[in-house]
C-alpha positions as CSV (number, residue, x, y, z in Angstrom):
1,M,-0.5,15.1,-7.7
2,T,2.2,13.2,-5.9
3,S,3.4,10.3,-8.2
4,I,5.3,7.3,-6.7
5,L,7.2,4.5,-8.6
6,V,6.9,1.5,-6.4
7,T,9.1,-1.6,-6.8
8,G,8.0,-4.9,-5.0
9,G,4.4,-3.4,-5.5
10,S,2.6,-7.0,-5.6
11,G,4.6,-8.4,-2.7
12,F,2.9,-8.1,0.9
13,I,4.2,-4.7,2.1
14,G,3.9,-3.4,-1.4
15,R,0.1,-4.5,-1.8
16,H,-1.2,-2.9,1.2
17,F,1.0,0.4,0.5
18,C,-0.7,0.7,-3.1
19,E,-3.9,0.1,-1.5
20,A,-3.5,2.9,1.2
21,A,-1.9,5.2,-1.2
22,T,-4.4,5.0,-3.9
23,Q,-7.3,5.8,-1.4
24,L,-4.9,8.9,-0.5
25,G,-4.8,10.0,-3.9
26,F,-1.2,9.2,-4.9
27,Q,-0.5,8.4,-8.6
28,L,1.2,5.0,-8.6
29,C,3.3,3.2,-11.1
30,V,4.7,-0.3,-10.1
31,L,7.7,-1.8,-11.8
32,T,7.1,-5.5,-11.7
33,R,8.5,-8.7,-13.5
34,N,5.0,-10.2,-13.9
35,P,2.4,-7.2,-14.8
36,K,-0.5,-9.6,-15.2
37,A,-0.2,-11.3,-12.1
38,A,0.2,-7.8,-10.4
39,A,-2.9,-6.5,-12.1
40,R,-5.0,-9.1,-10.2
41,K,-3.7,-7.9,-6.8
42,L,-3.3,-4.1,-7.3
43,P,-6.0,-1.6,-7.8
44,D,-7.0,-0.6,-11.1
45,S,-5.7,2.7,-11.1
46,V,-2.0,1.7,-10.6
47,Q,0.2,1.8,-13.9
48,L,2.2,-1.3,-14.4
49,V,5.5,-1.7,-16.3
50,G,7.3,-4.5,-16.9
51,R,10.8,-3.0,-17.4
52,L,12.1,0.9,-16.9
53,S,12.5,1.2,-20.6
54,E,8.8,1.4,-20.8
55,L,8.2,4.8,-18.9
56,S,7.9,7.9,-21.0
57,D,10.8,9.9,-21.4
58,D,9.5,12.6,-19.5
59,Y,8.5,10.4,-16.5
60,T,10.1,11.3,-13.4
61,P,8.3,10.4,-10.0
62,D,8.5,12.7,-7.2
63,I,9.2,9.4,-4.8
64,I,10.6,5.8,-5.4
65,L,9.5,3.3,-3.1
66,N,12.0,0.2,-3.4
67,L,10.8,-2.9,-1.6
68,A,11.4,-5.3,-4.3
69,G,13.8,-8.4,-3.2
70,E,13.6,-12.1,-3.3
71,P,12.1,-13.8,0.0
72,L,15.0,-14.8,2.3
73,A,12.9,-17.1,4.4
74,N,11.6,-19.7,1.8
75,G,14.5,-22.1,1.9
76,R,17.8,-23.1,2.7
77,W,20.7,-20.2,1.8
78,T,22.5,-22.0,-1.5
79,H,25.0,-19.9,-3.3
80,R,22.4,-19.7,-6.0
81,R,19.8,-18.0,-3.7
82,K,22.3,-15.7,-2.2
83,Q,23.0,-14.2,-5.5
84,K,19.5,-13.9,-6.1
85,F,19.1,-11.8,-3.1
86,Y,21.9,-9.6,-4.4
87,D,20.6,-9.5,-7.8
88,S,16.9,-8.7,-6.8
89,R,17.7,-5.9,-4.4
90,I,21.3,-4.3,-5.2
91,G,21.0,-5.3,-8.8
92,L,17.7,-3.5,-9.3
93,T,18.6,-0.6,-7.2
94,D,21.6,0.0,-9.1
95,S,19.5,-0.1,-12.4
96,L,17.2,2.4,-10.9
97,F,20.1,5.0,-10.1
98,D,21.6,4.3,-13.5
99,F,18.0,5.3,-15.3
100,F,17.4,8.2,-13.2
101,A,21.2,9.7,-13.0
102,S,20.9,9.6,-16.9
103,R,17.7,11.9,-16.8
104,D,17.3,15.8,-16.7
105,S,15.5,15.7,-13.4
106,A,15.4,13.2,-10.3
107,P,12.9,12.0,-7.5
108,K,12.8,14.1,-4.4
109,L,12.8,11.3,-2.0
110,L,13.7,7.6,-2.2
111,I,12.5,5.0,0.5
112,S,14.5,2.0,0.0
113,G,14.2,-1.5,1.7
114,S,16.6,-2.7,4.2
115,A,16.0,-5.0,7.4
116,I,16.7,-5.0,10.9
117,G,19.2,-7.7,9.9
118,Y,21.4,-5.0,9.2
119,Y,22.5,-5.0,13.0
120,G,23.2,-8.5,13.3
121,P,22.3,-10.9,16.3
122,G,22.2,-9.3,19.8
123,E,20.2,-8.9,23.4
124,Q,21.0,-5.4,23.7
125,E,18.2,-2.7,22.7
126,M,19.1,-0.9,19.8
127,D,18.1,2.1,18.0
128,E,19.1,3.7,14.5
129,T,22.7,4.4,15.8
130,G,23.0,0.8,16.9
131,G,26.4,-1.0,16.2
132,V,26.6,-3.9,13.9
133,I,27.8,-7.7,14.3
134,D,28.8,-9.1,10.6
135,G,27.0,-11.9,9.1
136,F,25.3,-12.6,5.8
137,S,22.2,-10.6,6.7
138,H,24.4,-7.6,7.9
139,Q,26.4,-7.6,4.5
140,L,23.1,-8.0,2.2
141,C,21.5,-5.1,4.0
142,R,24.8,-2.9,4.3
143,T,25.3,-3.3,0.5
144,W,21.8,-2.8,-0.4
145,E,22.2,0.5,1.6
146,N,25.1,1.7,0.3
147,S,23.5,1.2,-3.5
148,A,20.6,3.4,-2.3
149,K,23.0,5.8,-0.9
150,R,24.0,6.8,-4.5
151,F,21.0,8.8,-5.0
152,E,22.2,11.4,-2.6
153,S,24.4,12.3,-5.5
154,L,21.2,13.2,-7.7
155,G,19.9,15.4,-4.7
156,C,17.3,12.8,-3.1
157,R,16.3,12.6,0.4
158,I,17.0,8.8,1.2
159,C,15.1,6.7,4.1
160,Y,16.5,3.2,4.8
161,L,13.6,1.2,5.9
162,R,15.2,-1.5,8.4
163,T,12.1,-3.8,8.7
164,G,11.3,-6.1,11.3
165,I,9.1,-9.0,11.0
166,V,5.9,-7.7,9.7
167,L,2.7,-9.3,10.8
168,G,-0.5,-10.0,8.8
169,E,-2.4,-12.3,6.5
170,E,0.9,-13.2,4.5
171,G,4.6,-13.4,5.4
172,A,6.0,-14.9,8.7
173,L,2.7,-15.1,10.7
174,A,1.0,-17.2,7.9
175,R,3.8,-19.6,8.1
176,M,3.7,-20.4,11.7
177,L,-0.2,-20.4,11.8
178,P,-0.9,-23.8,10.7
179,A,1.3,-25.6,13.2
180,F,0.1,-23.5,15.9
181,K,-3.6,-24.2,15.0
182,L,-2.9,-27.8,15.3
183,G,-1.4,-27.3,18.9
184,L,1.8,-28.1,17.5
185,G,3.8,-24.6,17.9
186,G,6.1,-23.5,20.3
187,P,9.4,-21.8,20.7
188,I,12.5,-21.9,18.4
189,G,15.6,-23.2,20.1
190,S,16.0,-21.6,23.5
191,G,13.4,-19.2,22.8
192,K,15.3,-16.2,24.0
193,Q,16.1,-14.8,20.8
194,W,14.2,-11.4,20.6
195,M,11.7,-10.8,17.8
196,S,11.3,-7.3,16.6
197,W,7.8,-7.2,15.0
198,I,5.5,-4.6,13.5
199,H,1.6,-5.0,12.3
200,I,1.2,-4.4,8.5
201,E,-0.9,-1.1,9.2
202,D,1.8,0.4,11.0
203,M,4.3,-0.7,8.5
204,V,2.4,1.2,6.0
205,A,1.8,4.2,7.9
206,I,5.5,4.4,8.7
207,I,6.4,4.7,4.9
208,L,3.5,7.4,4.6
209,H,5.0,9.1,7.8
210,C,8.5,9.2,5.9
211,I,6.9,10.7,3.2
212,N,5.0,13.3,5.1
213,N,7.7,14.6,6.9
214,P,10.8,16.2,5.1
215,E,12.7,16.2,8.2
216,I,13.1,12.2,8.3
217,H,16.2,10.8,6.7
218,G,18.8,7.8,7.0
219,A,18.0,4.7,8.8
220,V,14.6,4.1,10.0
221,N,13.7,1.0,12.3
222,A,10.3,0.1,11.2
223,T,9.7,-2.2,14.3
224,A,6.9,-1.8,16.8
225,P,8.1,-0.1,20.2
226,N,7.9,-3.6,22.2
227,P,9.9,-6.6,20.8
228,V,9.5,-9.6,22.7
229,T,11.3,-12.9,22.9
230,N,10.5,-15.7,20.5
231,R,9.1,-17.5,23.9
232,V,6.6,-14.8,24.8
233,F,5.8,-14.5,21.0
234,S,5.0,-18.2,20.6
235,A,2.9,-18.0,24.1
236,T,1.0,-15.0,23.2
237,L,0.2,-16.6,19.5
238,A,-1.0,-19.9,21.2
239,A,-3.2,-17.9,23.5
240,A,-4.7,-15.9,21.0
241,L,-5.7,-19.4,19.1
242,N,-6.6,-21.0,22.3
243,R,-4.2,-23.7,21.8
244,P,-1.2,-25.2,23.7
245,G,2.2,-23.7,22.4
246,Y,4.9,-25.7,24.3
247,L,6.4,-27.9,21.4
248,A,9.5,-26.4,21.1
249,M,11.9,-26.8,18.0
250,P,15.3,-27.7,19.2
251,A,18.0,-25.7,17.7
252,I,19.7,-28.6,16.2
253,M,16.7,-29.5,14.0
254,V,16.8,-25.9,12.9
255,K,20.3,-26.4,11.8
256,I,19.4,-29.4,10.2
257,L,16.5,-28.3,8.3
258,F,17.3,-24.8,7.3
259,G,21.2,-24.5,7.4
260,E,22.4,-20.9,7.7
261,M,19.3,-19.6,7.0
262,G,17.6,-21.0,10.1
263,E,20.7,-19.9,12.2
264,E,20.5,-16.3,11.2
265,L,16.7,-15.9,10.8
266,L,15.0,-18.3,13.3
267,L,17.7,-19.3,16.2
268,Q,19.2,-15.4,16.3
269,G,17.3,-12.1,16.8
270,Q,17.7,-8.4,17.4
271,K,16.0,-6.2,20.0
272,V,15.5,-3.1,18.0
273,V,13.3,-0.1,18.9
274,P,11.7,2.8,16.5
275,A,13.6,5.6,18.1
276,K,13.5,7.7,14.9
277,M,9.8,7.3,14.2
278,L,8.9,8.0,17.9
279,G,10.9,11.2,17.9
280,A,9.1,12.2,14.9
281,G,5.9,12.0,16.7
282,F,4.7,8.7,15.0
283,E,2.0,6.9,16.9
284,F,1.8,3.2,16.6
285,K,-1.6,1.8,16.1
286,Y,-0.4,-1.5,17.3
287,A,2.4,-1.3,19.9
288,N,1.4,-4.3,22.1
289,L,1.5,-8.0,20.5
290,K,-1.8,-9.3,22.1
291,V,-3.7,-6.4,20.4
292,A,-1.8,-7.1,17.0
293,L,-2.4,-10.7,17.1
294,K,-6.1,-10.3,17.9
295,N,-6.7,-7.9,15.2
296,I,-4.9,-9.9,12.5
297,L,-6.6,-13.3,13.6
């Protein structure tokens, strides 16, 4: 039975993955800061540990799925919050490496979180070979990927999940819905910034595809093949709810309310395509935004 150690297992993506992986017969262990809270969200068969030292001496998982990280979009980026972003991602990944580097055997595969923020803002279509524009998001993702890259010295295959906006019952869409349901939603700033999105079911399926296809390694864009502008996204969401969607939020208001976070995550965007997944034969269940939103709503 294939064993997987999951960090961030009680988060939005992690919880959905654990549910799917349990049904497929994987043996799961979740590293979590709050095992009691995680137990209420995850299948009963999942083993929960609060720290790496709780793992038995002979435990080496076949796979590590490293998804843990302080959410970026929950407020302004203060110096203290930025440090939490680094500690919860790079600090934990470094701890994982140190732990397994001291053991006689190592995992065969590390699937480590990242984000399309790695590329920085842009209007040009970008695949996994795309260039980058510097900024805090790029620096954070690059440092996180470099930390995960250390596992290569242990003989691990590594996939860096450069994740887009994940759509489902939690996350970005859940924060948008109240305003749009009241008819108060609309584009942000110019609305011309690109939104590279993915349905949560396809997100989980991409992780499983990486597990099942040993030829996949390196950067993996976890986005649907059809990114849209923020204006199109807003209009499609409003139409799905049968509400108007014309009440734009001016860029200056975004900057005042959210500061640097608002500029990088709300006013800027990336037009990212999943070239590596498409080349590996992956078939998206939700390649069309209208169909994806209809399913979720």
